[in-house]
TORKOL-176453 format. One record per residue (C-alpha): residue number from 1; residue in one letter; x, z, y. Coordinates in pm, 1 decimal. Example, Ala and Ser with C-alpha at 12.3 -4.5 7.8 and 13.67 -1.06 7.14 Angstrom:
BEGIN
  num  residu      east        up     north
    1       a    1230.0     780.0    -450.0
    2       s    1367.0     714.0    -106.0
***
This chain:
BEGIN
  num  residu      east        up     north
    1       m       0.0       0.0       0.0
    2       s     139.0     -87.8     340.8
    3       a     144.3     153.3     633.2
    4       r    -113.4     -64.1     811.9
    5       k    -343.8     -63.5     510.5
    6       g    -312.5     311.2     461.9
    7       a    -399.0     378.4     824.7
    8       a    -703.3     154.2     812.5
    9       e    -833.9     311.2     492.4
   10       i    -806.9     666.4     622.6
   11       a    -963.4     573.6     956.5
   12       a   -1265.9     438.4     770.4
   13       k   -1290.0     732.1     526.7
   14       s   -1556.1     988.8     606.3
   15       p   -1469.4    1360.2     617.2
   16       r   -1744.2    1410.4     358.1
   17       e   -1515.9    1226.5     115.8
   18       t   -1197.1    1405.0     218.4
   19       t   -1106.9    1717.4      21.7
   20       a    -752.7    1793.7     143.1
   21       l    -708.4    2005.6     455.9
   22       f    -377.2    2019.8     640.5
   23       g    -314.9    2319.8     862.3
   24       h    -593.9    2553.5     977.9
   25       a    -533.2    2805.3     697.6
   26       a    -634.1    3092.6     927.1
   27       a    -960.7    2922.6    1025.8
   28       e   -1042.3    2848.8     662.3
   29       q    -968.3    3209.6     570.9
   30       a   -1202.0    3330.6     847.2
   31       l   -1488.7    3124.8     703.5
   32       l   -1414.6    3239.7     348.3
   33       d   -1387.0    3607.1     443.8
   34       s   -1710.1    3590.6     640.1
   35       y   -1896.6    3428.2     352.0
   36       r   -1786.7    3671.2      84.7
   37       s   -1864.2    3966.1     308.5
   38       g   -2233.3    3880.9     263.8
   39       r   -2285.3    3891.7     640.8
   40       i   -2184.5    3543.7     748.6
   41       a   -2304.8    3422.0    1088.1
   42       h   -2573.8    3159.1    1047.4
   43       a   -2422.5    2925.6    1310.3
   44       w   -2058.2    2835.6    1367.4
   45       l   -1907.4    2623.6    1642.2
   46       i   -1590.6    2454.9    1515.2
   47       g   -1414.7    2329.1    1825.5
   48       g   -1091.2    2157.6    1914.8
   49       a    -931.1    1824.2    1995.7
   50       q   -1046.7    1508.8    1823.8
   51       g    -890.4    1414.0    1492.3
   52       i    -738.1    1749.0    1394.4
   53       g    -958.0    1822.2    1090.7
   54       k   -1269.7    1995.5    1225.6
   55       a   -1513.8    1786.8    1022.3
   56       t   -1293.8    1813.4     713.9
   57       l   -1306.0    2192.8     742.0
   58       a   -1683.5    2187.7     794.0
   59       y   -1739.5    1980.1     481.1
   60       r   -1505.9    2203.4     279.5
   61       m   -1712.5    2503.0     385.2
   62       a   -2042.7    2327.2     310.8
   63       r   -1929.0    2222.3     -36.4
   64       f   -1800.1    2570.7    -118.1
   65       v   -2125.2    2741.5     -15.7
   66       l   -2339.3    2487.4    -199.7
   67       a   -2126.0    2525.2    -512.3
   68       h   -2108.8    2907.0    -496.6
   69       r   -2454.1    3030.4    -400.6
   70       d   -2374.4    3401.3    -451.4
   71       p   -2116.5    3540.7    -205.6
   72       q   -2051.0    3830.9    -441.9
   73       a   -1969.2    3612.2    -741.9
   74       d   -1623.8    3652.7    -892.5
   75       a   -1539.1    3291.3    -812.1
   76       v   -1600.0    3362.4    -443.4
   77       q   -1438.8    3703.9    -428.3
   78       g   -1126.6    3573.0    -600.0
   79       a   -1103.1    3239.6    -418.7
   80       a    -780.1    3166.7    -233.8
   81       s    -936.7    2888.4     -25.3
   82       l   -1250.6    2676.8      14.2
   83       e   -1112.7    2403.9    -210.2
   84       l   -1322.1    2267.7    -497.6
   85       d   -1210.2    2050.7    -784.9
   86       p   -1267.6    1684.8    -682.8
   87       s   -1465.2    1636.7   -1005.4
   88       h   -1713.0    1914.3    -918.2
   89       p   -2072.6    1780.0    -901.7
   90       v   -2119.2    1917.1    -548.7
   91       v   -1812.3    1724.9    -428.4
   92       r   -1945.4    1402.8    -576.8
   93       h   -2300.3    1456.7    -446.1
   94       v   -2183.9    1536.3     -93.4
   95       a   -1955.6    1231.3     -87.3
   96       a   -2251.4    1015.4    -195.3
   97       e   -2479.9    1175.1      68.4
   98       a   -2703.9    1282.1    -219.7
   99       h   -2702.2    1661.6    -204.2
  100       g   -3041.4    1807.8    -121.0
  101       g   -2891.5    2120.6      30.2
  102       l   -2692.1    1941.3     300.6
  103       l   -2817.8    1771.7     616.1
  104       t   -2573.7    1591.2     844.2
  105       l   -2663.8    1499.5    1201.4
  106       e   -2448.3    1225.1    1348.7
  107       r   -2491.1     914.1    1559.0
  108       s   -2677.1     657.5    1351.6
  109       l   -2710.7     280.4    1364.9
  110       n   -3000.3     119.7    1550.2
  111       d   -3207.5    -173.4    1422.7
  112       k   -2933.0    -416.5    1524.9
  113       g   -2663.9    -231.5    1333.8
  114       v   -2504.7     -89.2    1650.0
  115       r   -2407.4     277.9    1654.4
  116       r   -2611.3     475.9    1905.4
  117       n   -2438.5     665.4    2185.0
  118       v   -2628.6     987.0    2111.3
  119       i   -2795.6    1178.2    1831.6
  120       t   -3162.9    1120.6    1904.0
  121       v   -3428.0    1387.5    1934.7
  122       d   -3609.1    1251.5    1627.8
  123       e   -3292.1    1290.9    1423.2
  124       s   -3241.4    1642.4    1556.1
  125       r   -3597.0    1732.5    1462.0
  126       e   -3514.3    1655.4    1099.2
  127       t   -3372.1    2007.1    1089.1
  128       i   -3724.6    2148.7    1126.4
  129       g   -3844.8    1990.2     804.8
  130       f   -3514.1    2050.3     629.1
  131       f   -3506.2    2423.2     698.2
  132       g   -3880.4    2474.9     713.7
  133       s   -3962.4    2350.5     364.7
  134       t   -3853.9    2455.8      19.3
  135       a   -3499.8    2339.9     -44.8
  136       a   -3452.2    2050.7    -282.6
  137       v   -3199.3    2267.3    -463.1
  138       e   -3180.5    2641.7    -506.2
  139       g   -2953.7    2839.7    -279.1
  140       w   -2820.4    2764.7      64.6
  141       r   -2915.2    2491.1     304.3
  142       v   -2637.4    2368.9     530.3
  143       c   -2654.3    2150.8     841.5
  144       i   -2341.1    1985.1     980.9
  145       v   -2366.9    1839.3    1332.5
  146       d   -2085.2    1588.8    1387.3
  147       t   -2058.4    1615.6    1680.0
  148       v   -2277.4    1845.2    1884.4
  149       d   -2126.8    1671.1    2190.8
  150       d   -2338.9    1367.8    2097.4
  151       l   -2668.8    1551.7    2144.0
  152       n   -2863.1    1467.4    2457.7
  153       a   -3070.4    1733.3    2636.3
  154       s   -3381.5    1675.0    2424.9
  155       s   -3203.9    1667.3    2088.5
  156       a   -2996.5    1973.0    2182.0
  157       n   -3310.5    2168.8    2263.8
  158       a   -3473.2    2059.7    1937.3
  159       l   -3172.7    2187.3    1743.3
  160       l   -3166.3    2507.5    1945.3
  161       k   -3521.2    2596.3    1839.7
  162       v   -3414.2    2601.1    1474.5
  163       i   -3090.3    2790.3    1542.0
  164       e   -3282.2    3054.7    1735.9
  165       e   -3499.6    3139.5    1435.3
  166       p   -3291.0    3052.7    1130.3
  167       p   -3446.3    3091.5     785.3
  168       q   -3271.7    3291.7     517.1
  169       r   -2962.9    3139.3     353.1
  170       s   -2918.3    2876.8     623.3
  171       l   -2584.8    2774.3     769.8
  172       f   -2516.3    2555.8    1075.1
  173       l   -2170.0    2407.1    1126.1
  174       l   -2150.4    2249.7    1470.7
  175       i   -1844.2    2036.1    1542.8
  176       s   -1733.9    1986.5    1902.9
  177       n   -1448.1    1807.1    2075.8
  178       s   -1547.5    1962.1    2411.0
  179       p   -1697.2    2310.9    2353.6
  180       a   -1687.0    2400.9    2723.3
  181       r   -1942.6    2129.2    2801.0
  182       l   -2208.9    2251.4    2558.2
  183       l   -2532.3    2421.6    2654.8
  184       p   -2470.2    2794.6    2711.7
  185       t   -2779.6    2866.5    2501.5
  186       i   -2617.7    2696.2    2200.6
  187       l   -2276.5    2851.8    2262.2
  188       s   -2424.5    3200.7    2278.2
  189       r   -2584.9    3167.5    1934.6
  190       c   -2273.0    3051.2    1750.3
  191       r   -1965.6    3224.1    1621.7
  192       k   -1676.3    3026.0    1766.7
  193       l   -1388.3    2897.1    1558.0
  194       m   -1139.2    2710.6    1774.4
  195       l    -881.5    2493.8    1597.2
  196       r    -543.4    2415.6    1746.4
  197       p    -377.4    2073.6    1726.9
  198       l    -183.6    2037.7    1404.7
  199       a     186.8    2108.7    1381.3
  200       t     406.2    1801.3    1353.1
  201       d     484.8    1877.9     988.2
  202       d     111.8    1892.3     906.8
  203       v      51.0    1559.6    1079.9
  204       i     332.5    1405.6     877.0
  205       a     196.4    1555.6     554.0
  206       a    -151.4    1417.7     626.7
  207       a      -8.5    1075.1     709.8
  208       l     195.0    1076.9     390.4
  209       a    -119.9    1152.6     192.1
  210       a    -287.2     852.9     357.6
  211       t     -10.8     595.7     311.9
  212       d     271.9     506.8      77.0
  213       l     542.5     563.6     337.6
  214       a     852.0     749.8     223.8
  215       p     881.7    1111.9     347.2
  216       g    1189.8    1025.6     550.6
  217       d    1046.1     713.9     717.5
  218       p    1141.9     741.1    1089.3
  219       k     809.2     586.4    1193.6
  220       l     627.7     895.1    1059.7
  221       a     818.6    1131.2    1284.9
  222       e     771.6     897.5    1580.2
  223       v     394.4     871.2    1551.5
  224       a     358.4    1241.3    1465.5
  225       a     544.4    1331.9    1784.2
  226       a     314.6    1103.4    1986.7
  227       s      -4.8    1220.9    1815.5
  228       e     -42.7    1554.3    1996.3
  229       g    -146.9    1715.3    1669.0
  230       s    -417.0    1461.9    1579.6
  231       v    -406.6    1298.2    1236.9
  232       s    -648.7    1022.4    1337.2
  233       r    -430.5     939.2    1637.5
  234       a    -118.8     928.8    1420.2
  235       l    -285.2     693.6    1172.7
  236       t    -402.2     468.2    1453.1
  237       l     -48.2     451.8    1587.9
  238       l      84.5     360.8    1243.7
  239       g    -120.3      41.0    1248.3
  240       g      68.0    -264.0    1370.1
  241       d     188.4    -248.5    1732.4
  242       a     -44.5      33.4    1836.3
  243       l     234.2     274.3    1933.5
  244       s     408.9      13.2    2149.1
  245       l      76.3     -81.2    2311.2
  246       q       0.8     281.1    2393.7
  247       q     344.9     323.5    2547.9
  248       k     290.3      13.7    2765.1
  249       t     -48.3     150.4    2871.4
  250       t     108.3     481.1    2975.2
  251       a     384.2     306.7    3169.8
  252       l     128.1     105.2    3367.2
  253       l     -82.6     413.8    3431.1
  254       d     222.8     592.9    3567.8
  255       s     264.6     312.3    3822.4
  256       l     -82.1     364.3    3972.8
  257       p    -210.8     282.7    4228.6
  258       n      39.5      -6.9    4248.9
  259       v      16.8    -197.9    3920.3
  260       d     196.9    -524.5    3842.7
  261       p     -87.9    -779.5    3798.5
  262       r     112.7    -978.7    3542.9
  263       a     171.7    -668.9    3331.5
  264       l    -197.7    -586.8    3355.6
  265       h    -293.5    -936.5    3236.7
  266       a     -47.6    -903.0    2948.5
  267       l    -199.2    -569.9    2848.9
  268       g    -547.5    -723.1    2854.4
  269       e    -428.8   -1002.1    2627.4
  270       a    -262.1    -752.3    2392.8
  271       i    -582.3    -561.9    2318.7
  272       g    -796.2    -875.2    2288.3
  273       g    -947.6    -987.7    1961.7
  274       t   -1128.4    -764.7    1716.1
  275       d    -855.3    -528.2    1593.0
  276       r    -999.0    -177.4    1632.6
  277       a    -652.4     -21.4    1628.9
  278       t    -543.1    -193.2    1951.1
  279       l    -856.2     -89.6    2139.0
  280       a    -822.9     265.0    2004.4
  281       a    -458.4     278.0    2112.4
  282       f    -546.2     164.8    2465.7
  283       v    -833.5     412.7    2503.6
  284       d    -624.6     690.0    2353.8
  285       g    -341.3     617.5    2595.4
  286       v    -581.9     639.4    2888.3
  287       d    -733.2     962.0    2753.5
  288       r    -393.0    1125.9    2715.0
  289       w    -285.5    1021.3    3064.2
  290       m    -609.7    1145.7    3217.1
  291       a    -591.5    1476.8    3031.9
  292       g    -238.4    1528.6    3158.5
  293       r    -342.8    1457.5    3517.0
  294       l    -640.0    1693.3    3496.9
  295       r    -421.9    1972.9    3358.4
  296       s    -143.2    1928.4    3610.6
  297       g     -85.2    2165.2    3899.1
  298       d    -109.6    1880.3    4150.3
  299       a    -460.8    1796.4    4034.0
  300       n    -573.1    2157.3    4063.2
  301       a    -433.7    2172.1    4414.7
  302       n    -645.3    1871.6    4514.6
  303       l    -997.8    1953.7    4398.1
  304       p   -1165.0    1640.8    4544.1
  305       r    -918.7    1420.3    4352.8
  306       l    -976.7    1631.0    4041.6
  307       a   -1350.7    1572.4    4072.3
  308       r   -1299.5    1196.6    4120.2
  309       l   -1076.6    1177.6    3812.8
  310       a   -1327.5    1368.7    3600.6
  311       e   -1609.0    1136.1    3711.9
  312       v   -1398.1     827.0    3641.6
  313       w   -1306.0     962.8    3298.2
  314       e   -1676.0     981.7    3212.3
  315       k   -1730.3     621.2    3325.4
  316       i   -1430.6     497.4    3127.9
  317       g   -1549.6     675.8    2815.4
  318       r   -1892.7     511.5    2837.5
  319       a   -1742.4     168.9    2904.5
  320       a   -1504.3     199.9    2607.9
  321       r   -1784.0     304.7    2373.0
  322       d   -1999.9      13.5    2486.3
  323       t   -1711.0    -229.7    2444.4
  324       e   -1658.6    -120.4    2084.4
  325       a   -2025.3     -85.0    1994.9
  326       y   -2131.9    -422.7    2133.1
  327       n   -1804.0    -606.3    2060.9
  328       l   -1758.4    -696.3    2427.6
  329       e   -1458.9    -875.0    2578.1
  330       r   -1177.0    -625.3    2617.6
  331       k    -976.3    -772.0    2903.7
  332       p   -1248.2    -687.1    3161.4
  333       l   -1237.4    -328.8    3030.8
  334       v    -865.1    -308.4    3105.4
  335       f    -912.2    -434.2    3463.5
  336       s   -1211.1    -206.3    3515.3
  337       v   -1020.3      99.7    3393.1
  338       f    -721.1      36.9    3616.2
  339       g    -941.8     -48.3    3913.9
  340       l   -1133.5     277.8    3882.0
  341       l    -819.3     483.9    3835.5
  342       a    -634.7     316.4    4121.3
  343       e    -920.0     409.1    4355.2
  344       a    -937.1     764.4    4218.5
  345       v    -567.6     845.9    4265.9
  346       r    -529.2     705.4    4617.3
***
């Protein structure tokens, strides 16, 4: 398997099919200890940066609870982790989206096969029937929301009504890339479990598990160092010229507001076509640059500029999602992004 092929396969693989967890041993132990205490919180917010394993941890917890219905059972009390044997029926049923005790809320496809930008209120209301009726299987019922950031106001309120009055043996695992932006009413009803970006060694280990690269391959260390603790980012950078493209994007961003038009045209040409990795590398480069600006002392000293950057970041995020979802031309996105940012930093 080539590095490019390995990256593409992992990017397309759902966390419901992934059993290995790299890093986050303390977070996993917190979930396990809480469960076997018999007094587990009914709602957990698993927060942290994108691509660091939040959904993987949530699915590990869901599978463990569905497989071990009694927290006092010897198998639970003696467990060293949430890991199940890959051949376990619960693992296979969850991977096939065929377990009656698990409901997953995530952005779905519309009638045209395009992924929606939000989790709709109708989808959120599925929790009412799921938790309000007799479970299809005995034991726990688990709801994973991936991600709760994708709820709009109506769907968030629909979910909140169920979380406020949870039935017995119910467990909510809410995944968030931006916990600070969630409704305070949801935050206040969840036990918070914040995950840190992965250590470089964990990123390398995860990338090795996804590809056939040799442990000493210098490209692994390079992309791990540029990944900021995100496995999904590292795998994206392993694909083709993604790392070089992201570096070129960052260099152009650092030249704002005075950007070389020829270099901008070349960047637009570089992310053209249909390769998802190149678009992801461009958007990721912009995200990293923006995050650095918003965290910097200069930005905090200039609150109006900080507000402009935050507003532009929202616009760029929407434009990037639309470009991917509707397969729009990418070069106009590049010019739009740099035009908005040039105005914001002046």
